[in-house]
C-alpha positions, 0 to 999 in steps of 0.5 A: 454187052457189045460184040463183033465176033466173026469166027469160022465156027460162029455161035448163032445160039449165043447171039440169039440168047443175048436177046433173052438177057436184054429182054429180062433187063427190059421187063424189070426196067419197065416195071420200075422206071415207067411211072404209071400211077396208081398202078405202081402204088397198088398191091397188084404191083407189089405182087408182080414185083415179087415175081420179077425182082431186081435179080431178074435184071441182074441175071441178064447182066451176069449173062452179058458179063460172062458172055463178054469173056467168052466172046473176047477169048473166042474171037481173039487173034494171036498177034493182034496189036493191043492198040487195035484190040482197044480201038475195036472195043472202044468203037464197039462201045462208045458210039452207041453209048454216046447216042443213048446219052445224048437222047437221054440228055435231050429227053430229060433236060439234063442240066449240063452246067452240073458236070457231076451228073453227066461227065462221069457217065459220058466218060464211063467212070461213074461206077467207080464212085459210091454215089448215086449222083454219079452211078445213076446220074444219066442213062442208068443202064450204062453203069455196066459199060464201066465194068466192060471197059475194065474187062477189055483193058485187062484182057490183053494183059491177062491173056498170056497167063490165061493161055499158059494154064494147062488143059488139066488146070482149066477146071481148077481155074473155074473153081478158083474163080467161083470161090473168089466170087463167093469170098468177095460177096461174103466179105461185102456182107460181113464187113461193109455197111448196107442191107443185111436182110433177104428182102429185095431192095430195087423198087420204084422211088415213088412220088406223092399222089396218084397221077403219073409224074412227068419224070421218073425220079432218075430223070427228074429235075429234083434228082439232078439238083441234089448235091449228093445221093449216097449208095449203100456200100455193100450194094455198090461193091456187090453190083456196079463196082467194076472190079467186083465183076471182073471174075465173071468175065474171066469165067467166060474166058476160061469157059471159051477155052474149055469149049475151044479145046473140046473139054466142054462136051455137054450139048444138052441144055436141060441140065444147066437150065434146070440148075439156073432155075433152081439157083434163081429161086434160091436168090429169094432167100439170100442177102442182097449181096448174093442175089446179084451174081454170086449164086447165078454165075456158075449155072449161067456160065454152064448155059453159055458154054453149052450153047457154044458147044451146041453151035460147034457141034452144028446143033440148031435150036430156037436161039439160032434162028434168024429172027432171034439172031437179029434181035441178038445183034441189036441187043446192045443198042436195045439195052442202051436205048430202052431207058431214054425211050422210057423217059420220052414216052413218060414225058410225052404221054404218061405224065399227068394221067392215071393208069392201071395195069392195062395202061402200064402194059400198053405203054410198056409195049410201046416202049418195047417196040420203039426201043427195038426200032431205035436199036435197029436204026443204031445198029444198022445205021451207025454201029456196023458202018463204023466197025467196017470203016474204022475198026480195022482187020485183025492180022491174018483174020484167022479165028481160033479153031474149036475142037469137036468131040471127034477132033474133026474140022469144025462146022462153019455156021454163018451167024454173029455173037 
């Protein structure tokens, strides 16, 4: 998710890691939303999709939600006016969101006369309603921004309480948030309607025939014409409902305090990454409610805290290298523009033709390259100029001091997260 972090101890590894999360989402979306027929109807596709299921994209989103909390706390300045904080957050989200929405509207020919399919999305309130008509009414990836807005709105209100947590109570706060997440998803599983099995449910909505359609179903005239498209309650509450994702954001906030106050000392990625891989494997064997984030959030938080601790300690690595840092910088724009680019490529080149896995791979690569170029143009041509011109400068612009293991002055690393 978007970030404009600029502290003295900067976190280049976290910036670079943003790209891997965005790329994980892209791979899943390319499999599901690029309608290359008959490939998507083949046994080979079903086999591939078992190894790249919906929880792959969900893991990327969980990373972004926890990272948002981490970065917002890390970069928050004491005394920053609430209005300035909100203005900076809105300027960071909305321009890129609106550009991606406009591209999608033009590419898909969205019927503007039916406000229900575009207005809630443009206003970023669409995931508060359990209807696919609004949840998936426009640029699909924008659903996560509804949660981000809730995170940002809540932070200045919750910050005094977070700041008052004693150092010895931070680990208890982490435990309480993890228990709350598991309790929420258990309640959704037990007491709401929706799928109860362990099968993955996020898959292409296939149309008739073996010739690739001009529109993927979420961008088709038939989709926009439907009066109502229900969504399973348990899925809605577990995944896109903003309030359900709020604890993930505050896990990131608490993790930032742990790192900033020198309580998170681990700088070896092996342990948290191994835990993440093992837990990710376990998502194949649990109900849908737990696949999205409930199992992934603890090791994901550990990965983020460890990456930050490595940055604070001055430990360089792959994610801190300049090409990945740049990809991390443009990752929000990439995340937002990828689906509109898929719609354009499908309509201009894929529709009306037949493709095997080779054809799908070719067009997925084209979409990847075009999306990176478009994201770079959005980030450098619009996002950065807007933030420099209109976002304002926090009072004193004094970033949070991060304690090192030896309590020495932190190392200054030039990068962005």
